[in-house]
N, C-alpha and C positions, 0 to 999 in steps of 0.2 A: 535470584536477581530478576528472572523473568516469570515469576510465579503468577503475576496478574496480567500477563500479556494474553490478549485474545488473538490467537494466531490466525483464525479465520478472518477476523476483522482486518488484521494487518495485511494479509494477502489480498483481500478485496480492495483495500485502499491502494496498495501497490499497483494492482492491475488498472483500477480506475484512474489513478494519477497518470499512468503511462498513456492511457487512451486520451485523456484530456490534453496532455502535453502535445500530442500529435493531432488533435482535432478529429479523432476517429470515433465514429458511432458504433454501437453494437452491431448494426446491420453491416457496416463496412468491415468490421472485424470478422463477422461470419463469412463474408466474401473472401477475405484474406486467408482465413483458416481453411476454407474449401480449396483454395488455390494450393495449399500445402498438403491437401489430402485428408484433412480432419473434417469430418462431416458434422458441421454445427449449423444451427439456424439462429436467427436473431432471438427467437423465443427461448431456445436452450441457453444461449449466452446470457440473456436477461435473468433467467432463473438461477444460473450458476453464480453470477456476480451478485445478485441480490442476496442469496443465501450465504455466499462467501465460503461454501464448502466444496469447492472444486479441487481436483487433484493437482499434484505438482506437475504432472504431465500436461494437463490443460494449461496451467500457468506458463510452462515452458513453450508450449505451442503458441500461445498468444504473444509472448515476448518475442519469439522468433518471427511470427507473422508481422509484428510491428517493427521488426528489424532493430529491436532494442539490444544494444551491446553492453550497456552498463546501466545498472539501476541501484538505488539505495532503498533497502526495505524499511527505513525510517524507524526501526526498533529503538534506536538510540534516543529518539525524541523524548521518551519518558524519563530517561536518565538526565537529559539536559534540563527538563522542566524541574525535576527534583533538585538538581544542582543549582539552578538559578534561584529557586525558592530558598534553598539553604543559605546561599550567599546573601540574598536579600534580607532574610531573617537575621543573619549574623551582623550585617552592616547596620540594620535597624537597631539591634541590641547594642552595638558599639556606640551609636549616636545617643542612645538613652543614657549610657554610662558616662558619656562626655559632658552631658548637661548638668 
């Protein structure tokens, strides 16, 4: 079911979306993380998010620094797209048989 999911890309998108929702820059995130005791710089955050290969611990630190209590990892999006296309193709096929 999740054979083609790029988990690094998904985690990167999740973190970026939470930053955008809150209007928080990488520099501000570095400050918030340092307040929690995590020693990060804007450059280290830029690098981690760009690569998308950060640890689960880093993701949790960021979500806590952002005071994020609930998040949706958006993994279901691929299934929704497949389902929508399937329904579209089915309805398109039914229209052709009706004509």
